[in-house]
PADO-344878 format. One line per 8 residues: number of its first residue (from 1); for each residue x, y, z of N, C-alpha, C, O, CB. Coordinates in Angstrom, 1 decimal. Glycine has a CB too. Layout:
N
NUM = X:Y:Z:X:Y:Z:X:Y:Z:X:Y:Z:X:Y:Z; ...
//
This chain:
201
1 = 160.4:138.2:273.2:159.4:138.1:272.2:158.8:139.4:271.9:158.3:140.1:272.8:158.3:137.0:272.6; 158.8:139.9:270.6:158.2:141.2:270.3:156.9:140.9:269.5:156.9:140.5:268.3:159.3:142.0:269.4; 155.8:141.3:270.1:154.5:141.1:269.5:154.1:142.4:268.8:153.0:142.4:268.2:153.5:140.7:270.5; 155.0:143.4:268.8:154.7:144.7:268.1:153.4:145.3:268.6:152.6:145.8:267.8:154.6:144.5:266.6; 153.3:145.3:269.9:152.1:146.0:270.6:152.6:147.0:271.6:151.8:147.3:272.5:151.2:144.9:271.2; 153.8:147.5:271.5:154.3:148.5:272.4:153.7:149.8:272.1:153.5:150.2:271.0:155.8:148.5:272.3; 153.5:150.6:273.2:153.1:152.0:273.1:151.9:152.2:272.2:151.8:153.2:271.5:154.3:152.8:272.6; 150.9:151.3:272.3:149.7:151.4:271.5:149.0:152.7:271.6:148.5:153.3:270.6:148.8:150.3:271.8
9 = 148.8:153.2:272.8:148.0:154.5:272.9:148.6:155.6:272.1:147.9:156.3:271.4:147.9:154.9:274.4; 149.9:155.8:272.3:150.6:156.9:271.5:150.6:156.6:270.0:150.4:157.5:269.2:152.0:157.1:272.0; 150.8:155.4:269.7:150.8:155.0:268.3:149.4:155.2:267.6:149.3:155.8:266.5:151.2:153.6:268.1; 148.3:154.8:268.3:147.0:155.0:267.8:146.7:156.5:267.7:146.0:156.9:266.8:146.0:154.3:268.7; 147.1:157.3:268.7:146.9:158.7:268.6:147.5:159.3:267.3:146.9:160.1:266.6:147.6:159.5:269.8; 148.7:158.9:267.0:149.4:159.4:265.8:148.6:159.0:264.5:148.4:159.7:263.6:150.9:158.9:265.7; 148.2:157.7:264.5:147.5:157.2:263.3:146.2:157.8:263.1:145.8:158.2:262.0:147.3:155.6:263.5; 145.4:158.1:264.2:144.1:158.7:264.1:144.2:160.1:263.6:143.5:160.6:262.7:143.4:158.6:265.4
17 = 145.2:160.8:264.1:145.5:162.2:263.6:145.8:162.2:262.1:145.4:163.0:261.3:146.6:162.9:264.4; 146.7:161.2:261.7:147.1:161.0:260.3:145.9:160.7:259.4:145.8:161.3:258.4:148.1:159.9:260.2; 145.0:159.8:259.9:143.9:159.4:259.0:142.9:160.6:258.9:142.3:160.8:257.8:143.1:158.3:259.6; 142.8:161.4:259.9:141.9:162.6:259.8:142.4:163.6:258.8:141.6:164.5:258.4:141.7:163.2:261.2; 143.6:163.5:258.4:144.2:164.4:257.4:143.8:163.9:256.0:144.3:164.5:255.0:145.7:164.5:257.5; 143.1:162.8:255.9:142.6:162.2:254.6:143.8:161.9:253.7:143.9:162.5:252.6:141.7:163.2:253.9; 144.8:161.1:254.1:146.0:160.8:253.3:145.7:159.9:252.1:144.7:159.2:252.1:147.1:160.2:254.2; 146.6:160.0:251.2:146.4:159.1:250.0:146.7:157.6:250.4:146.0:156.7:249.8:147.4:159.5:248.9
25 = 147.6:157.4:251.3:147.9:156.0:251.8:147.5:155.9:253.2:147.8:156.7:254.0:149.5:155.8:251.7; 146.7:154.8:253.5:146.2:154.7:254.9:147.2:154.2:255.9:147.0:154.4:257.1:145.0:153.8:254.9; 148.2:153.6:255.4:149.3:153.1:256.3:150.3:154.2:256.6:151.0:154.5:255.6:149.9:151.8:255.8; 150.4:154.7:257.8:151.5:155.7:258.0:152.9:155.1:257.9:153.1:154.0:258.3:151.3:156.3:259.5; 153.7:155.9:257.3:155.1:155.4:257.1:155.9:155.4:258.4:155.7:156.3:259.3:155.9:156.3:256.1; 156.7:154.4:258.7:157.6:154.4:259.8:157.0:153.9:261.1:157.7:153.8:262.1:158.1:155.7:260.0; 155.7:153.5:261.1:155.1:153.0:262.4:155.4:151.5:262.5:155.1:150.7:261.6:153.6:153.3:262.4; 156.0:151.1:263.6:156.3:149.7:263.9:155.3:149.2:264.9:155.4:149.3:266.1:157.8:149.5:264.4
33 = 154.2:148.6:264.3:153.2:148.0:265.1:152.7:146.7:264.4:152.8:146.6:263.2:152.0:149.0:265.4; 152.1:145.8:265.1:151.6:144.6:264.5:150.6:145.0:263.4:149.7:145.8:263.7:150.9:143.6:265.5; 150.8:144.6:262.1:149.9:145.0:261.0:148.4:144.8:261.3:147.6:145.5:260.8:150.3:144.3:259.8; 148.1:143.7:262.0:146.7:143.4:262.3:146.1:144.4:263.3:145.0:144.8:263.2:146.5:142.0:262.8; 147.0:144.8:264.2:146.5:145.8:265.2:146.3:147.2:264.5:145.3:147.9:264.8:147.6:146.0:266.3; 147.1:147.5:263.6:147.0:148.7:262.8:145.7:148.7:261.9:145.0:149.6:261.8:148.2:149.0:261.9; 145.5:147.5:261.3:144.3:147.4:260.5:143.0:147.4:261.3:142.0:148.0:260.9:144.4:146.1:259.7; 143.1:146.8:262.5:141.9:146.9:263.4:141.6:148.3:263.8:140.5:148.7:263.8:142.2:146.0:264.6
41 = 142.6:149.1:264.1:142.4:150.5:264.5:141.8:151.3:263.3:141.0:152.1:263.5:143.8:151.1:264.9; 142.3:150.9:262.1:141.7:151.6:260.9:140.3:151.3:260.7:139.5:152.2:260.4:142.6:151.2:259.6; 139.9:150.0:260.9:138.5:149.6:260.8:137.6:150.4:261.8:136.5:150.8:261.5:138.3:148.1:260.9; 138.1:150.5:263.0:137.4:151.2:264.0:137.2:152.7:263.7:136.2:153.3:263.9:138.1:151.1:265.4; 138.3:153.3:263.1:138.2:154.6:262.6:137.1:154.8:261.6:136.3:155.7:261.7:139.6:155.1:262.0; 137.1:153.9:260.6:136.0:154.0:259.5:134.7:153.7:260.1:133.7:154.4:259.8:136.3:152.9:258.5; 134.6:152.8:261.1:133.3:152.5:261.7:132.8:153.7:262.5:131.6:154.0:262.5:133.4:151.3:262.6; 133.7:154.3:263.2:133.3:155.5:264.0:132.6:156.5:263.1:131.5:157.1:263.5:134.5:156.1:264.7
49 = 133.1:156.8:262.0:132.6:157.9:261.1:131.3:157.4:260.4:130.5:158.3:260.1:133.6:158.3:260.1; 131.2:156.1:260.1:129.9:155.6:259.6:128.8:155.8:260.7:127.7:156.1:260.3:130.1:154.2:259.1; 129.2:155.5:261.9:128.2:155.6:263.0:127.7:157.0:263.1:126.5:157.3:263.4:128.8:155.1:264.3; 128.6:158.0:262.9:128.2:159.4:262.9:127.2:159.7:261.8:126.2:160.4:262.1:129.5:160.3:262.8; 127.5:159.1:260.7:126.5:159.4:259.5:125.2:158.8:259.8:124.1:159.3:259.4:127.1:158.8:258.3; 125.1:157.6:260.5:123.9:156.9:260.8:122.9:157.7:261.6:121.7:157.5:261.7:124.1:155.6:261.4; 123.5:158.7:262.3:122.7:159.5:263.3:122.2:160.8:262.6:121.6:161.7:263.3:123.4:159.8:264.5; 122.5:161.0:261.4:122.0:162.2:260.7:120.5:162.2:260.5:119.9:161.1:260.3:122.7:162.4:259.3
57 = 119.8:163.3:260.6:118.4:163.4:260.4:118.1:164.3:259.1:116.9:164.5:258.8:117.7:164.0:261.6; 119.1:164.7:258.4:118.9:165.6:257.3:119.0:164.9:255.9:119.1:165.5:254.9:119.8:166.8:257.3; 119.0:163.5:256.0:119.1:162.8:254.7:118.0:161.8:254.7:117.3:161.5:255.7:120.5:162.0:254.6; 117.7:161.2:253.5:116.5:160.3:253.4:116.9:158.9:253.9:118.1:158.6:254.2:116.0:160.2:252.0; 115.9:158.1:254.1:116.1:156.8:254.7:117.0:155.9:253.9:117.7:155.0:254.4:114.7:156.1:254.9; 117.0:156.0:252.6:117.8:155.2:251.7:119.3:155.4:252.0:120.1:154.5:252.0:117.5:155.4:250.2; 119.7:156.7:252.3:121.1:157.0:252.7:121.4:156.3:254.0:122.6:155.8:254.1:121.3:158.5:252.7; 120.5:156.4:254.9:120.8:155.7:256.3:120.9:154.2:256.1:121.7:153.6:256.8:119.7:156.1:257.3
65 = 120.1:153.6:255.3:120.1:152.2:255.0:121.5:151.8:254.5:122.0:150.8:254.9:119.0:151.8:254.1; 122.0:152.6:253.5:123.3:152.3:253.0:124.4:152.4:254.0:125.3:151.6:254.0:123.6:153.3:251.8; 124.3:153.4:254.9:125.2:153.5:256.0:125.2:152.3:256.9:126.2:151.8:257.4:125.0:154.8:256.8; 124.0:151.9:257.3:123.8:150.7:258.2:124.4:149.5:257.6:125.0:148.7:258.3:122.3:150.5:258.4; 124.3:149.3:256.3:124.9:148.1:255.6:126.5:148.2:255.7:127.2:147.3:255.9:124.5:148.0:254.2; 127.0:149.5:255.5:128.4:149.7:255.6:128.9:149.4:257.0:130.0:148.8:257.2:128.8:151.1:255.2; 128.1:149.8:258.0:128.4:149.5:259.4:128.5:148.0:259.7:129.4:147.5:260.4:127.4:150.1:260.4; 127.5:147.2:259.1:127.5:145.8:259.3:128.8:145.2:258.7:129.5:144.3:259.3:126.3:145.2:258.6
73 = 129.2:145.6:257.5:130.4:145.1:256.9:131.7:145.4:257.7:132.5:144.6:257.9:130.6:145.7:255.4; 131.7:146.7:258.2:132.9:147.1:259.0:133.0:146.3:260.3:134.0:145.9:260.7:132.9:148.6:259.2; 131.8:146.1:260.9:131.8:145.4:262.1:132.2:143.9:261.9:132.9:143.4:262.8:130.4:145.4:262.7; 131.8:143.3:260.8:132.2:142.0:260.5:133.7:141.9:260.4:134.4:141.0:260.9:131.5:141.4:259.3; 134.3:142.9:259.6:135.7:142.9:259.4:136.4:143.2:260.7:137.5:142.6:260.9:136.0:144.0:258.4; 135.9:144.0:261.5:136.5:144.3:262.8:136.6:143.0:263.7:137.6:142.8:264.3:135.7:145.4:263.6; 135.5:142.3:263.7:135.5:141.1:264.5:136.5:140.0:263.9:137.1:139.3:264.7:134.1:140.5:264.6; 136.5:140.0:262.6:137.5:139.0:262.0:138.9:139.4:262.4:139.7:138.5:262.6:137.3:139.1:260.4
81 = 139.2:140.7:262.4:140.6:141.1:262.7:140.9:140.9:264.1:142.1:140.5:264.4:140.7:142.6:262.4; 140.0:141.0:265.1:140.2:140.7:266.5:140.7:139.2:266.6:141.6:138.9:267.2:139.0:140.9:267.3; 139.9:138.3:265.9:140.2:136.9:265.9:141.6:136.6:265.3:142.4:135.8:265.8:139.1:136.1:265.2; 141.9:137.3:264.1:143.1:137.1:263.4:144.3:137.5:264.3:145.4:136.9:264.3:143.1:137.8:262.1; 144.1:138.6:265.0:145.2:139.1:265.9:145.4:138.2:267.0:146.6:137.9:267.4:144.8:140.5:266.4; 144.4:137.6:267.6:144.5:136.6:268.7:145.2:135.4:268.1:146.1:134.8:268.8:143.2:136.3:269.2; 144.9:135.0:266.9:145.5:133.8:266.4:147.0:134.0:266.1:147.8:133.2:266.4:144.9:133.4:265.0; 147.4:135.2:265.7:148.8:135.6:265.4:149.6:135.6:266.8:150.7:135.2:266.8:148.9:136.9:264.7
89 = 148.9:136.2:267.8:149.6:136.3:269.1:149.8:134.9:269.7:150.9:134.6:270.2:148.8:137.1:270.1; 148.8:134.0:269.6:148.9:132.7:270.1:150.0:131.9:269.3:150.7:131.1:269.9:147.5:131.9:270.0; 150.0:132.1:268.0:151.1:131.4:267.2:152.5:131.9:267.6:153.4:131.1:267.7:150.9:131.7:265.7; 152.6:133.1:267.9:153.9:133.7:268.3:154.3:133.1:269.7:155.4:132.8:270.0:153.9:135.2:268.4; 153.3:133.1:270.6:153.6:132.5:271.9:154.0:131.0:271.8:154.9:130.6:272.6:152.3:132.6:272.8; 153.4:130.3:270.9:153.7:128.9:270.8:155.1:128.6:270.4:155.7:127.6:270.6:152.7:128.2:269.8; 155.7:129.6:269.7:157.1:129.5:269.2:158.1:129.6:270.3:159.2:128.9:270.3:157.4:130.5:268.2; 157.8:130.4:271.4:158.8:130.7:272.3:158.4:130.4:273.8:159.3:130.3:274.6:159.0:132.2:272.3
97 = 157.1:130.1:274.1:156.7:129.8:275.4:156.3:128.4:275.6:155.6:127.8:274.8:155.5:130.8:275.8; 156.9:127.7:276.6:156.5:126.3:276.9:155.0:126.2:277.2:154.4:127.2:277.6:157.4:125.7:278.0; 154.5:125.0:277.0:153.1:124.8:277.3:152.8:125.1:278.8:153.4:124.5:279.6:152.7:123.3:277.0; 151.9:126.0:279.1:151.7:126.4:280.4:151.1:125.2:281.3:150.4:124.4:280.8:150.7:127.6:280.5; 151.6:125.2:282.5:151.1:124.1:283.4:149.8:124.5:284.1:149.3:123.7:284.9:152.2:123.8:284.4; 149.3:125.7:283.8:148.1:126.2:284.5:146.9:126.1:283.6:147.1:126.2:282.3:148.3:127.6:285.0; 145.7:126.0:284.1:144.5:126.1:283.4:143.9:127.5:283.6:142.7:127.7:283.2:143.5:125.0:283.8; 144.6:128.4:284.2:144.1:129.8:284.5:144.0:130.5:283.2:145.0:130.6:282.4:145.0:130.5:285.5
105 = 142.8:131.0:282.9:142.6:131.8:281.6:142.1:133.2:281.9:141.8:133.5:283.0:141.6:131.0:280.7; 141.9:134.0:280.8:141.4:135.3:281.0:140.1:135.4:280.2:140.0:134.8:279.1:142.5:136.4:280.4; 139.2:136.2:280.7:137.9:136.3:280.0:138.0:137.1:278.7:137.1:137.0:277.8:136.8:136.8:280.9; 139.0:138.0:278.7:139.1:138.9:277.5:140.5:138.6:276.8:141.5:138.4:277.5:139.1:140.4:277.9; 140.5:138.5:275.5:141.7:138.2:274.8:142.5:139.4:274.5:142.0:140.5:274.6:141.4:137.4:273.5; 143.8:139.3:274.2:144.6:140.4:273.8:144.0:141.2:272.6:144.0:142.4:272.6:146.0:140.0:273.4; 143.5:140.5:271.6:142.9:141.2:270.5:141.7:142.1:270.9:141.6:143.2:270.3:142.4:140.2:269.5; 140.9:141.6:271.8:139.7:142.4:272.2:140.2:143.6:273.0:139.5:144.6:273.0:138.8:141.5:273.0
113 = 141.3:143.5:273.8:141.8:144.6:274.5:142.4:145.7:273.5:142.2:146.9:273.7:142.9:144.2:275.5; 143.1:145.2:272.5:143.6:146.1:271.5:142.5:146.8:270.8:142.6:148.0:270.5:144.5:145.3:270.4; 141.4:146.1:270.5:140.2:146.7:269.9:139.7:147.8:270.8:139.4:148.9:270.3:139.1:145.6:269.7; 139.6:147.6:272.1:139.0:148.6:273.0:140.0:149.8:273.2:139.5:150.9:273.3:138.8:147.9:274.4; 141.3:149.5:273.1:142.2:150.6:273.2:142.1:151.5:271.9:142.2:152.7:272.1:143.7:150.1:273.3; 141.9:150.9:270.8:141.7:151.7:269.6:140.4:152.5:269.6:140.4:153.7:269.2:141.8:150.8:268.3; 139.4:152.0:270.1:138.1:152.7:270.3:138.3:153.8:271.3:137.8:155.0:271.1:136.9:151.8:270.7; 139.0:153.5:272.4:139.2:154.6:273.4:140.1:155.7:272.8:139.9:156.9:273.2:139.9:154.0:274.6
121 = 141.0:155.4:271.9:141.8:156.4:271.3:141.0:157.3:270.4:141.2:158.5:270.3:142.9:155.7:270.5; 140.0:156.7:269.7:139.1:157.6:268.9:138.3:158.5:269.8:138.0:159.7:269.5:138.1:156.7:268.1; 137.8:158.0:271.0:137.1:158.9:272.0:138.0:160.0:272.4:137.6:161.1:272.6:136.6:158.1:273.1; 139.3:159.7:272.7:140.3:160.7:273.1:140.4:161.8:272.1:140.4:163.0:272.4:141.6:160.0:273.4; 140.6:161.3:270.8:140.8:162.3:269.7:139.6:163.2:269.6:139.7:164.5:269.6:141.0:161.6:268.4; 138.4:162.7:269.6:137.2:163.5:269.4:136.8:164.3:270.6:136.2:165.4:270.5:136.0:162.6:269.0; 137.1:163.8:271.8:136.8:164.6:273.0:137.8:165.8:273.1:137.4:166.9:273.4:136.9:163.8:274.3; 139.1:165.6:272.7:140.0:166.6:272.6:139.6:167.7:271.6:139.7:168.9:271.8:141.5:166.1:272.3
129 = 139.1:167.2:270.4:138.6:168.1:269.4:137.5:168.9:269.9:137.4:170.1:269.6:138.2:167.2:268.1; 136.6:168.3:270.6:135.4:169.0:271.1:135.8:170.1:272.1:135.3:171.2:272.1:134.5:168.0:271.8; 136.8:169.8:272.9:137.3:170.8:273.9:137.9:172.0:273.3:138.1:173.1:273.9:138.3:170.1:274.9; 138.3:171.9:272.0:139.0:173.0:271.3:138.0:173.8:270.4:138.5:174.8:269.7:140.1:172.5:270.5; 136.7:173.5:270.4:135.8:174.2:269.6:135.7:175.7:270.0:135.8:176.1:271.1:134.4:173.5:269.7; 135.4:176.5:268.9:135.3:177.9:269.1:133.8:178.3:269.5:133.6:179.4:270.0:135.7:178.7:267.9; 132.9:177.4:269.3:131.5:177.7:269.5:130.9:177.2:270.8:129.7:177.1:270.9:130.7:177.2:268.4; 131.7:176.9:271.8:131.2:176.4:273.1:131.6:177.3:274.2:132.6:178.1:274.1:131.8:175.0:273.4
137 = 130.9:177.3:275.3:131.2:178.1:276.5:132.1:177.4:277.4:132.6:176.3:277.2:129.9:178.4:277.2; 132.5:178.1:278.4:133.5:177.6:279.4:133.1:176.4:280.1:133.9:175.5:280.4:133.8:178.7:280.4; 131.8:176.3:280.5:131.3:175.1:281.2:131.4:173.9:280.3:131.8:172.8:280.8:129.8:175.3:281.6; 131.0:174.0:279.0:131.1:172.9:278.1:132.5:172.5:277.9:132.9:171.3:277.9:130.5:173.3:276.7; 133.4:173.4:277.8:134.8:173.1:277.6:135.4:172.4:278.8:136.2:171.4:278.6:135.6:174.4:277.3; 135.1:172.9:280.0:135.6:172.3:281.2:135.1:170.8:281.3:135.9:169.9:281.7:135.2:173.1:282.4; 133.8:170.6:281.0:133.3:169.2:281.0:134.0:168.3:280.0:134.3:167.2:280.4:131.8:169.3:280.7; 134.3:168.8:278.9:135.0:168.0:277.9:136.4:167.7:278.3:136.9:166.6:278.1:135.0:168.7:276.5
145 = 137.1:168.7:278.9:138.4:168.5:279.4:138.5:167.4:280.5:139.4:166.6:280.6:139.1:169.8:279.9; 137.5:167.5:281.4:137.4:166.5:282.5:137.2:165.1:281.9:137.8:164.1:282.4:136.3:166.8:283.4; 136.3:165.0:280.9:136.0:163.7:280.3:137.3:163.2:279.5:137.6:162.0:279.5:134.8:163.8:279.3; 138.0:164.1:278.9:139.2:163.8:278.2:140.2:163.2:279.1:140.9:162.2:278.8:139.8:165.0:277.5; 140.4:163.8:280.3:141.3:163.2:281.3:140.9:161.8:281.8:141.8:161.0:281.9:141.4:164.2:282.5; 139.6:161.6:282.0:139.1:160.3:282.4:139.3:159.3:281.3:139.7:158.1:281.5:137.7:160.4:282.8; 139.1:159.7:280.0:139.3:158.7:278.9:140.8:158.3:278.8:141.0:157.1:278.6:138.8:159.4:277.6; 141.6:159.3:279.0:143.1:158.9:278.9:143.5:158.0:280.0:144.3:157.1:279.8:143.9:160.2:279.0
153 = 143.0:158.2:281.2:143.3:157.4:282.3:142.7:156.0:282.1:143.4:155.0:282.3:142.6:157.9:283.6; 141.5:155.9:281.6:140.9:154.6:281.3:141.7:153.8:280.2:141.9:152.6:280.3:139.4:154.7:280.9; 142.1:154.6:279.3:142.9:153.9:278.2:144.3:153.4:278.7:144.7:152.4:278.4:143.1:154.9:277.0; 144.9:154.2:279.6:146.2:153.8:280.2:146.0:152.5:281.0:146.8:151.6:281.0:146.7:154.9:281.1; 144.8:152.4:281.7:144.5:151.2:282.5:144.3:150.0:281.5:144.8:148.9:281.9:143.3:151.4:283.3; 143.7:150.2:280.4:143.5:149.2:279.5:144.8:148.7:278.9:145.1:147.5:278.8:142.6:149.6:278.3; 145.7:149.6:278.6:147.0:149.2:278.1:147.8:148.5:279.1:148.5:147.5:278.8:147.8:150.4:277.5; 147.8:148.9:280.4:148.4:148.2:281.5:147.9:146.8:281.6:148.7:145.9:281.8:148.3:149.0:282.8
161 = 146.6:146.6:281.5:146.0:145.3:281.5:146.5:144.4:280.4:146.7:143.2:280.6:144.4:145.4:281.5; 146.6:145.0:279.2:147.2:144.2:278.1:148.6:143.8:278.4:148.9:142.6:278.1:147.1:145.1:276.8; 149.4:144.7:278.8:150.8:144.4:279.2:150.9:143.3:280.2:151.7:142.3:280.1:151.6:145.6:279.6; 150.0:143.4:281.2:150.0:142.4:282.3:149.6:141.0:281.8:150.1:140.0:282.2:149.1:142.8:283.4; 148.6:141.0:280.9:148.1:139.8:280.3:149.2:139.1:279.5:149.4:137.9:279.6:146.8:140.0:279.5; 149.8:139.9:278.6:150.9:139.3:277.8:152.0:138.8:278.6:152.6:137.8:278.3:151.4:140.3:276.8; 152.3:139.5:279.7:153.4:139.0:280.6:153.0:137.7:281.3:153.8:136.8:281.5:153.6:140.1:281.7; 151.7:137.6:281.7:151.2:136.4:282.3:151.3:135.2:281.3:151.7:134.1:281.7:149.8:136.5:282.7
169 = 151.1:135.5:280.0:151.2:134.4:279.0:152.6:134.0:278.8:152.9:132.8:278.8:150.6:134.9:277.7; 153.5:135.0:278.7:154.9:134.6:278.4:155.6:133.9:279.6:156.5:133.2:279.5:155.7:135.9:278.0; 155.1:134.2:280.8:155.6:133.6:282.0:154.9:132.3:282.4:155.3:131.6:283.4:155.5:134.6:283.2; 153.9:131.9:281.6:153.2:130.7:281.9:152.2:130.8:283.0:151.8:129.7:283.5:154.2:129.6:282.1; 151.9:132.0:283.5:150.9:132.1:284.6:149.5:132.0:284.1:148.6:131.8:285.0:151.2:133.5:285.3; 149.3:132.2:282.8:147.9:132.0:282.3:148.1:131.3:280.9:149.1:131.4:280.3:147.2:133.4:282.1; 147.0:130.7:280.6:146.9:130.0:279.3:146.0:130.8:278.3:144.9:131.2:278.7:146.4:128.5:279.5; 146.6:131.0:277.1:145.8:131.8:276.2:144.9:130.8:275.4:145.4:129.8:274.9:146.7:132.6:275.2
177 = 143.7:131.2:275.2:142.7:130.4:274.4:142.1:131.4:273.4:141.9:132.6:273.6:141.6:129.7:275.3; 141.7:130.8:272.2:141.0:131.6:271.2:139.5:131.5:271.4:139.0:130.4:271.7:141.4:131.1:269.8; 138.8:132.6:271.2:137.4:132.6:271.3:136.8:133.2:270.0:137.2:134.2:269.6:136.9:133.5:272.6; 135.9:132.4:269.5:135.3:132.8:268.2:134.0:133.6:268.5:133.2:133.3:269.4:135.0:131.6:267.3; 133.8:134.7:267.6:132.6:135.5:267.8:131.3:134.9:267.2:130.3:135.0:267.8:132.9:136.8:267.1; 131.5:134.2:266.1:130.3:133.6:265.4:129.2:134.6:265.3:128.1:134.3:265.7:129.9:132.3:266.2; 129.5:135.7:264.7:128.5:136.7:264.4:127.5:136.2:263.4:127.9:135.7:262.3:129.1:138.0:263.9; 126.2:136.2:263.7:125.2:135.5:262.9:124.4:136.5:262.0:123.8:136.0:261.0:124.2:134.9:263.8
185 = 124.5:137.8:262.3:123.6:138.7:261.5:123.9:138.9:260.1:123.1:139.2:259.3:123.5:140.0:262.2; 125.2:138.7:259.7:125.7:138.8:258.4:125.6:137.5:257.6:125.9:137.5:256.4:127.0:139.4:258.3; 125.3:136.4:258.2:125.4:135.1:257.6:124.0:134.7:257.1:123.1:134.5:257.8:125.9:134.0:258.6; 123.9:134.6:255.7:122.5:134.3:255.2:122.0:132.9:255.6:120.8:132.7:255.5:122.6:134.3:253.7; 122.9:132.0:256.1:122.5:130.7:256.5:122.1:130.7:258.0:121.6:129.7:258.5:123.6:129.7:256.2; 122.4:131.8:258.7:122.1:131.8:260.2:121.1:132.9:260.6:120.5:132.7:261.6:123.4:132.0:260.9; 121.0:133.9:259.8:120.0:135.0:260.1:118.7:134.7:259.6:118.5:134.6:258.3:120.6:136.4:259.6; 117.6:134.4:260.4:116.3:134.0:259.9:115.7:135.0:259.0:114.9:134.7:258.1:115.4:133.7:261.0
193 = 116.0:136.3:259.2:115.4:137.3:258.3:116.0:137.2:256.9:115.4:137.6:255.9:115.7:138.7:258.8; 117.2:136.5:256.7:117.8:136.3:255.4:117.4:135.0:254.8:117.1:134.9:253.7:119.3:136.5:255.5; 117.6:133.9:255.6:117.4:132.6:255.0:115.9:132.3:254.8:115.6:131.5:253.9:118.0:131.5:255.9; 115.0:132.9:255.6:113.5:132.6:255.3:113.1:133.3:254.1:112.3:132.8:253.3:112.7:133.2:256.5; 113.6:134.5:253.8:113.3:135.2:252.6:113.8:134.4:251.4:113.2:134.4:250.3:113.9:136.6:252.6; 115.0:133.8:251.5:115.6:133.1:250.4:114.8:131.8:250.1:114.6:131.4:249.0:117.1:132.7:250.7; 114.2:131.2:251.2:113.4:130.0:251.1:112.1:130.2:250.4:111.6:129.4:249.6:113.2:129.3:252.4; 111.5:131.4:250.7:110.2:131.7:250.2:110.3:132.6:248.9:109.2:132.8:248.2:109.4:132.5:251.2
201 = 111.5:133.0:248.5:111.6:133.9:247.3:111.5:133.1:246.0:111.6:133.7:245.0:113.0:134.6:247.4
//
């Protein structure tokens, strides 16, 4: 069974470098990865840079407010993609894997691990970028290189955990379940700051 989640750390590294080149097309040619995993990584890339903008102090509050709303939209899309990826993986498992005889489950889903790997890949890219700056001293550079090594190790561990979890699913050692985020802050019917204003408006 090919879930198209092989070699994610290296693939995300290539995609993040490609996106930083501001290409005309956001989908890199020739990359064989689950399309939802790629889209999730792209949303995290966009979210990362919006978060950077939100921390600026040289712009007025209206610009920051617009960035915060963009962050909300990207976060909602990110969470939707995690759920969609989990649904796609579960559907693929259902085609080829017999119903597991176990009730053993995992607290984290494959989609959420893919999400964390893509975020860790962004940290790797930017920490590597920081270590190459011309305007830093040796102590700063050494600290960044040490952090870069740790980030890569942590990402490798995450990817190993993903591989082990998928192996457990395909071997029937664990049962995959879907978990819904039910994010409330963007929903006008669930966020009291939104539905109270609508009721009194």
